[in-house]
C-alpha positions as CSV (number, residue, x, y, z in Angstrom):
1,X,239.2,23.1,-25.7
2,X,236.5,23.9,-23.2
3,X,235.7,20.6,-21.5
4,X,232.1,20.7,-20.2
5,X,231.8,18.7,-17.0
6,X,229.2,16.0,-17.4
7,X,229.7,14.7,-13.9
8,X,229.3,18.0,-11.9
9,X,228.6,17.4,-8.2
10,X,226.7,19.7,-5.8
11,X,224.1,21.2,-8.2
12,X,221.8,18.8,-10.0
13,X,219.9,21.5,-11.9
14,X,223.1,23.0,-13.3
15,X,224.5,19.5,-14.1
16,X,221.3,18.8,-16.1
17,X,222.0,21.9,-18.2
18,X,225.6,20.9,-18.8
19,X,224.4,17.5,-20.0
20,X,222.0,19.1,-22.5
21,X,223.6,18.9,-25.9
22,X,221.7,22.0,-27.1
23,X,223.4,23.9,-24.4
24,X,226.8,22.8,-25.4
25,X,226.0,23.5,-29.0
26,X,225.0,27.0,-28.1
27,X,228.3,27.5,-26.3
28,X,230.2,26.3,-29.4
29,X,228.4,28.6,-31.7
30,X,228.7,31.6,-29.4
31,X,232.4,32.3,-29.9
32,X,234.4,33.3,-33.0
33,X,237.3,30.9,-33.6
34,X,238.9,33.0,-36.2
35,X,238.9,36.0,-33.9
36,X,240.6,33.7,-31.3
37,X,243.2,32.7,-33.9
38,X,244.1,36.3,-34.7
39,X,244.1,37.5,-31.2
40,X,245.9,34.6,-29.5
41,X,248.0,33.0,-32.2
42,X,248.6,35.7,-34.8
43,X,246.5,33.8,-37.2
44,X,248.9,30.8,-37.2
45,X,246.7,28.1,-35.5
46,X,244.9,25.5,-37.6
47,X,241.3,24.7,-37.9
48,X,239.9,22.5,-35.1
49,X,238.3,20.2,-37.7
50,X,241.7,19.3,-38.9
51,X,242.3,17.3,-35.7
52,X,239.5,14.9,-36.6
53,X,239.7,11.9,-38.9
54,X,238.7,12.6,-42.5
55,X,235.4,10.7,-42.2
56,X,234.4,12.9,-39.3
57,X,235.7,16.3,-40.4
58,X,234.2,16.0,-43.9
59,X,230.7,15.6,-42.4
60,X,228.6,18.8,-43.0
61,X,226.8,18.2,-39.7
62,X,230.0,18.1,-37.7
63,X,231.3,21.1,-39.6
64,X,228.2,23.1,-38.7
65,X,228.8,22.5,-35.0
66,X,231.7,25.0,-34.9
67,X,230.2,27.8,-37.0
68,X,230.0,31.1,-35.3
69,X,226.2,32.0,-35.1
70,X,225.1,34.2,-32.2
71,X,221.5,34.2,-33.3
72,X,221.4,30.4,-33.2
73,X,223.2,30.3,-29.9
74,X,220.6,32.6,-28.4
75,X,217.7,30.6,-29.9
76,X,219.1,27.4,-28.5
77,X,219.6,28.8,-25.0
78,X,216.1,30.2,-25.0
79,X,214.6,26.9,-26.2
80,X,216.0,24.9,-23.3
81,X,214.5,27.1,-20.6
82,X,217.2,29.7,-20.2
83,X,215.1,32.5,-21.5
84,X,215.0,34.5,-18.3
85,X,217.8,37.0,-17.4
86,X,218.9,39.0,-14.5
87,X,219.2,42.8,-14.4
88,X,222.7,42.5,-15.9
89,X,221.5,40.4,-18.9
90,X,222.9,37.1,-17.6
91,X,220.7,34.0,-17.9
92,X,218.9,32.4,-15.0
93,X,218.3,28.7,-14.5
94,X,214.6,27.5,-14.8
95,X,214.4,27.6,-11.0
96,X,215.3,31.3,-11.1
97,X,218.8,30.9,-9.7
98,X,221.7,32.5,-11.5
99,X,223.5,30.4,-14.1
100,X,227.2,30.9,-13.5
101,X,229.7,28.6,-15.0
102,X,233.0,28.0,-13.1
103,X,236.0,27.4,-15.3
104,X,239.1,25.9,-13.7
105,X,242.6,25.5,-15.1
106,X,246.2,25.2,-14.1
107,X,248.6,28.2,-14.0
108,X,251.2,26.0,-15.7
109,X,249.6,26.8,-19.1
110,X,249.1,30.6,-19.6
111,X,247.6,30.1,-23.1
112,X,244.7,28.1,-21.6
113,X,243.7,31.0,-19.5
114,X,244.1,33.5,-22.4
115,X,241.7,31.3,-24.4
116,X,239.1,30.8,-21.7
117,X,239.0,34.4,-20.7
118,X,238.4,35.4,-24.4
119,X,235.7,32.8,-24.7
120,X,234.1,34.1,-21.5
121,X,233.8,37.5,-23.2
122,X,232.0,35.9,-26.2
123,X,229.7,33.9,-23.9
124,X,228.8,37.0,-22.0
125,X,227.3,38.4,-25.2
126,X,224.7,35.6,-25.1
127,X,224.1,35.9,-21.4
128,X,226.4,33.2,-20.1
129,X,228.5,34.3,-17.1
130,X,231.9,32.5,-16.9
131,X,234.1,32.8,-13.8
132,X,237.7,31.7,-13.6
133,X,239.7,29.8,-11.0
134,X,243.3,29.1,-11.8
135,X,245.6,27.2,-9.4
136,X,248.8,25.3,-9.1
137,X,249.2,21.8,-10.6
138,X,249.7,20.3,-7.2
139,X,245.9,20.9,-6.5
140,X,244.8,19.4,-9.8
141,X,243.8,15.9,-8.8
142,X,242.0,17.1,-5.7
143,X,239.9,19.5,-7.7
144,X,239.0,16.9,-10.2
145,X,237.8,14.6,-7.4
146,X,235.6,17.3,-6.1
147,X,234.1,17.7,-9.6
148,X,232.2,20.9,-8.6
149,X,233.5,22.9,-11.6
150,X,231.5,23.4,-14.8
151,X,234.3,23.8,-17.4
152,X,238.0,22.9,-17.7
153,X,240.1,24.9,-20.0
154,X,242.7,22.5,-21.3
155,X,243.9,21.2,-24.6
156,X,242.7,17.9,-26.0
157,X,245.2,15.2,-26.7
158,X,244.6,15.1,-30.4
159,X,247.5,15.4,-32.8
160,X,248.0,15.9,-36.5
161,X,246.9,12.8,-38.2
162,X,245.8,11.4,-34.8
163,X,249.1,9.6,-34.5
164,X,249.1,9.3,-30.8
165,X,245.5,8.8,-29.8
166,X,246.2,5.5,-28.1
167,X,249.0,7.2,-26.0
168,X,246.6,9.7,-24.6
169,X,243.1,8.2,-25.0
170,X,241.7,10.3,-22.1
171,X,240.4,13.1,-24.3
172,X,237.7,11.0,-25.8
173,X,237.4,7.7,-23.9
174,X,236.2,8.3,-20.3
175,X,238.6,5.8,-18.7
176,X,240.6,7.9,-16.3
177,X,239.9,10.8,-14.0
178,X,241.8,13.0,-16.4
179,X,239.0,12.7,-18.9
180,X,238.3,16.4,-18.2
181,X,234.7,16.4,-19.5
182,X,233.7,13.6,-17.2
183,X,236.2,13.0,-14.3
184,X,233.7,10.9,-12.3
185,X,233.0,8.6,-15.2
186,X,236.7,8.2,-15.9
187,X,237.5,7.6,-12.3
188,X,234.8,4.9,-12.1
189,X,236.4,2.9,-15.0
190,X,240.0,3.5,-13.7
191,X,239.1,2.1,-10.2
192,X,236.9,-0.8,-11.4
193,X,233.8,0.9,-10.0
194,X,235.3,1.7,-6.6
195,X,235.1,5.5,-7.1
196,X,233.2,7.9,-9.3
197,X,230.0,7.2,-11.2
198,X,229.2,4.8,-14.1
199,X,229.0,6.5,-17.5
200,X,225.7,7.0,-19.2
201,X,224.4,7.2,-22.8
202,X,227.0,7.7,-25.6
203,X,229.8,8.0,-23.0
204,X,229.1,4.4,-22.0
205,X,229.3,3.5,-25.7
206,X,232.8,5.0,-25.7
207,X,233.9,2.8,-22.8
208,X,232.8,-0.3,-24.8
209,X,234.7,1.0,-27.9
210,X,237.8,1.4,-25.8
211,X,237.6,-2.2,-24.6
212,X,237.4,-3.2,-28.2
213,X,240.4,-1.1,-29.1
214,X,242.5,-2.7,-26.4
215,X,242.1,-6.2,-28.0
216,X,241.8,-5.2,-31.7
217,X,245.1,-6.0,-33.5
218,X,244.1,-5.3,-37.1
219,X,244.9,-1.6,-37.9
220,X,242.0,-1.1,-40.2
221,X,239.5,-2.4,-37.7
222,X,241.0,-0.3,-35.0
223,X,240.8,2.8,-37.3
224,X,237.0,2.2,-37.6
225,X,236.7,2.1,-33.8
226,X,238.7,5.3,-33.6
227,X,236.6,7.1,-36.2
228,X,233.4,6.1,-34.4
229,X,234.8,7.4,-31.1
230,X,235.9,10.8,-32.6
231,X,232.4,11.1,-34.2
232,X,230.6,10.5,-30.9
233,X,232.8,13.1,-29.2
234,X,232.6,15.7,-31.9
235,X,228.8,15.3,-32.1
236,X,228.3,15.6,-28.4
237,X,230.6,18.5,-27.9
238,X,231.9,17.3,-24.5
239,X,235.2,19.0,-25.2
240,X,234.2,22.0,-27.3
241,X,237.1,22.4,-29.7
242,X,238.5,25.9,-30.3
243,X,241.6,25.7,-32.7
244,X,243.9,23.0,-33.8
245,X,247.6,22.5,-34.5
246,X,248.7,25.5,-32.5
247,X,252.3,26.7,-33.4
248,X,255.1,26.1,-31.0
249,X,257.7,28.7,-31.7
250,X,261.1,28.4,-30.0
251,X,264.2,30.5,-29.8
252,X,267.4,29.3,-31.6
253,X,270.8,30.8,-31.9
254,X,273.6,30.6,-34.5
255,X,275.9,27.7,-33.7
């Protein structure tokens, strides 16, 4: 997924753009997931929708969020004040400053870089410049604390059938700094408000849902909370999903 940083520090104007859902929707519609599947996974990866609960993935509104539509992506970007471009065709912020998204990732996962660089090529076609910064895992926490990046290329911790969502709830509940689409919000919860920033809007709702999940024993009731959390995340496109259920080939030998 491409995790869009909602708690970017150091550039308020750009953070406001990242927090605009229409901007994230445009980014989602600007790249061809089937092309990615063929180029990166030999057509073997599953549909990202399959990682979502049935009540969410069957919703036509949610399905539409991931449809490749360059014309709609351009329309959305123009409509939110990104209609001006530089001499190279890349979009400018309303202030006239260049809009350049910084994507970070760890060198431990080569496939993450492959995916983000391919997505960057798609985004360039709609005037969005994406730069890359890949570094060793030892620097990961420090970079999250800085929170000056715009995007993190990293998988989401969803699994087939969502069997382990309580094991790795960070992907959709902003409760730890490793909630890659909002490290400052997650850090705030994890430290009892000592660090980071308090979550806002639907993200604050997710925190309340998590608190309910922690004390809900009944499986059916907990499933309702889970579905609501998935719906909120899918609708808001904080992690923009790419593909799901990627194959994990391994080498075996006779004997």
